[in-house]
N, C-alpha and C positions, 0 to 999 in steps of 0.2 A: 462735467462729471466729477464727482468727489472721489479722489484716489485714496484718501485717508481711510475710508471705510473698507477698501479692498486690501490695503496693505496690512491692516491690523489683524484680520483673520489669518493671513499668510504667515505673519510673525508668530501667531499663537500655534499654528499648525507645525511650524518649524521647531518651536519649543517642545511641543508634545513628542515630536519625532526624536529629538535629542534625549529627552527623558526616557523614552521607550528603549533606545539603543543602550543607554547607561544601565537600565534595569536588566536587559537581556545580557549585557556584558558581564554582570556579576555571576551569571549562571553558566556561562560558556568559558572554557579555558582557552586562553590566547595561545596562538602557535608560537613556539620558541624561535628566536632569531638565531640562525647558525653562527656559532662562535668558534668552530674548530679550526678555521683558517684565519689567524691573526693578521691584521693589517700592518704592512711595513710602512714606517714613517721616516726611514732614513733620508736625510736631506741631500746627501751627496751620492754619486755613483761610487762603485768599488771595483777594483781590479783584483783578480784572483789568478793564481797559478794552479794548474791541474797536473798532478803527477799520477800516472797509472803505472802500477807495479805488478807484473805477472809473477805468480807463485806456482805455476803449473809445472811441477817437477815430477820426475819418475819416482822419487822417494815418497812424495805425498800422494801421488795418483798412479800407482804401479800397474793397475789393470789396463791392458791393451794400450799402454802409453805409446803414442805415435813417434817413431824414431826416424822414419823416412817416408817419402812419397805421399804427402809432404810431412815433414816433422812437425811437432807441436809448435804453434806460434799463434800470434794475435793479429787481427786485422787493425786497420786504423780506427781511431775514435771518431764517431760522428755524434755531436752534441748540440744542444740548443738551450739558450736562456729564454725564459718565458714567464707568463703569468700563471696563476693558479687554475685557470680554466682550460689549460692545454695539457695534453699528454702525448708524448712521442710513442710510448708503449705503457701498458699496465698489466700487472699480474692479474690473472683470472679474467682477462678480456681478450678478444680476438686481435691478432696481429694485423696491421694494415698491409697492403700490397708492398709498400716500401720496406717495411720491416721484414716481410717474407723474402724479398729479393736480396736484402742485405745479409740476413742470417743464413740463407741457403747458398748464395753465390758470391757474397761480398760486394755486390753492385749497389752503389749508394745513390744513383741518379734519381730514382723514383722516390726514395725517402727524402732527399733534399727538396724535391719539388713539392712533396706533401707539406714539409715544414714551411716553405715559402708561401704556399697557398693559404695555410692557416694564418700566417702573419698578415697577408693581404685581406683576408675575409673577416677575421675577428680581432685583429690587432693584438694577438696574444703572444706573438713571438718577437723577441728583440734581436737576437743574433744567432748565427750558426758557427760552431767551432769544430775543429778537427785536429788530430795529431797523427803522426806517422805510425805505421805498423811496427810491431815488435817481432823480429825474426828469431823466434825461440819461445819456449814456454815461460822463461824468466827474462827479466829485463824491464826497462822503463821507457815511457814516452811522456813528453811534457808539452803543454800548451798554456796560453793565457787567454782570459776572457773578461768581459765587463758586465756588471749587473747594476740595476737601479731599482728604486722602490716599486715601480709598476711591474717590473719583470725581475723578480728576485729568486726565481726558481731555476734549477739546472737539471737537465736530463741528458743522458748519453747512452750509447750502446756500442759494444765491441764484440765482434764475432769470434767464436772459438774455432780455430783452424787446426786440423780438419774436424768437421762435425756435420751432422745432417742439417740442423737448424738451431744450434745451440749458441748462446751468447751470455755475456755478463753486462751489467750496466746499473744505472740508478734511474728511478722514476720520481721526478719532482722533489728534489731535495731543496729546502728553503735555506738560503744563506743569510737571510735577514732575521734579526731577533729584536722585534719592536722598533726602536729608533736607531739601532746601530747594526753593524755587520759583524758576523761571526769571524773570529780570527783564524781558526783552524777547524776543519772537519775531515775526519777519516772514516771510511766505510769499507768493511770487508765485503768482498764480492763473491757470489756463489752462482753456479750455472743455472740458466733458464732454458726451457724448451719453447720455441716459438709456436709449436702446435701445427706446423705446416708440413712436416716430414716425419715419417714413422720409423726412421732408422734407429737402431739400438746402440750402435757402436760408432766410434770416431770416424771410421772409414766406410760406413755403410753406403751402399749405392742409393741413388734417389728413389724414394718410395713415398709418393705424395699421400698426405693424410686426407681422406675423404670420408665424411665431411671434416672440415677444418676444426681442430681443437683450440681451446683457449691457451694462452701463455701460462705455463706452470713452472714452479721452481723444481729443479732436479735435486733429489736428496740421496742419501746413502741407501734408502729403501724404496724410493719411488723414482721411476717406474720399478715395480717389484718383479723384475725379470732378471735371472742370473746372467743373461747375455749383455745386459746394459753396462756400458763402460764405467759408469759411476756407481754401480751396485756393490756396496760394501756392507753386508748385513751385520758384521761385528761392530760397526761404528754407529753411534747415536746420531752424529752429525758429520757431514763432510768438512774437511778443513777448507778454509777460504782458498779459492783458486786464483784470486787476484785481490788488489787493494787500490783504492783511490784516495788521494790526499789533496784537499783543497786548502790553499793558504792565501790569506789576504795579503796583497802586496802593499807595503807601507809607502805612503806618499812622502818620501824624504830623500834628500840628497846626501844624507850622512853616510860615510863610509864605515862599514863594520870591519874591525880588524880582528884577525884570527891569530892564534899562536903560530909561530914559525913552524913547529913540528906538530902535525896533526896527531891527536890522541884518539883513543877508541870512542870517546864521548862526543867529539866534534868532527870526526872524519866524515866527509861527504861521500854519499854512495856513488860508485863508479861502475860502468859497464853493467854486468848482470848481477851485481851485489844485491841481496835482499836482506832487509834489516831484521827480519824475524828469525827465530831459531828454526833449524831444519826440522820439518815434520816427516816422520816415517810412518806411513799407514800400513798396517799389517795386511798382507794378501795371502789368503789361505789357498792351498793347493786345490785344484778342481780336476776330477777325473771323470772319464766316461762311464757308462753303464757296463756291466759285465757282458762279455761275448757269450754265445751259447757254449755249453760244454763240448769239448772235442771228442774224438773217437776214443774208445776204451782200448788202451794198449796193454796187452798181456796174453799169456798162453791160455788156450782153451781149458776150462775146468779150474783155472786158478784166478785169484783176484788180480785185477790190473789197476791202472791209473789213468785218469783223464784230467785234462787241464782246461781252464778258461782264463781269459786275460781282459785287461782294460788298459786304457792309455791316458796320458796326462793331457788335459785341456789347458790348464793354467798352472805354471810353476809357482811355488810359494815365493814370497819376498818379504823383507823387513820383519822377520821372526813370525811369519804367519804359520798356520798349521802345516806340518809336513805331509807329503803325499803318502797315502796308504799303500799296501801291497798291490802290485799290478798283476800278480799271477796267483792262482789258487789251483790246488789239485785235490782229488778225492779218489777213494777206492771205487772200483767198479768191477763188473764181470763181463767179459767180452760177449757180444751178441753174435748170432749167426755162426757159431763154431761148427766146423765140419769134422 
């Protein structure tokens, strides 16, 4: 059998197919290759220190500020280093069961199991990190962690205590910049609602959201309900309630010497010290609606006086609008005179 005669038509057919594909390719726009996530090519691992600083003060957030049972404070940090295909939580997405339990109750077991499962299934998680809680609205907690090129992203979550299901955190911050690691990263943190509890105030009782909502950022005007603890209609933006600073740890044994007497520029933060200037958020007075007019007091046949009252719901703070009058009177004529 002569195989040469069969091979030749096959080669010709293949050539015709290639020519046809090239011809069609000129008329069809190719799909773009995603380039929004740059590849990390750093050759070495990197060590970072994480410093969480609470800024939840009564001056910055005077409305319904929790002072007892329990007072304002922060849970421990739960974080993870991972690749770009993993998310511990995402804005405008539904919270997992682990995030729900952590933001509502402060229980981290389910969240940690979710992280471990993701690491085993898709190899997207490198390590879990944590830091102790802050007993107070202000203060700091610190921890260290490691990243490398395949897992250069950091995510973490901290529960706001007390709250229905509110938290702060970061979602997938990339510490790699091409072929090297970023030296310092600072991020102001703002409150988020996990979408699993419908409470409006810090101390609201449990009120499950059915159906579950997506994770949303809480702002000075959203949720737009005057009872909400973060509702400040006079503000365009809420002040940051916390801050995280990520600092690359230098691999060196060199001892850095400081002046004997600390100055304002090099003094290390201690205790509950916050490096930023004090923020005073104005809180306007809030009053109830007027009560019905009272009985008309006066002699029969002559004009009398009747009163109505209202009471203070929220006292003003930080140069907020003062309370209006709480009592009014008007002239009247007694009814049912005998």
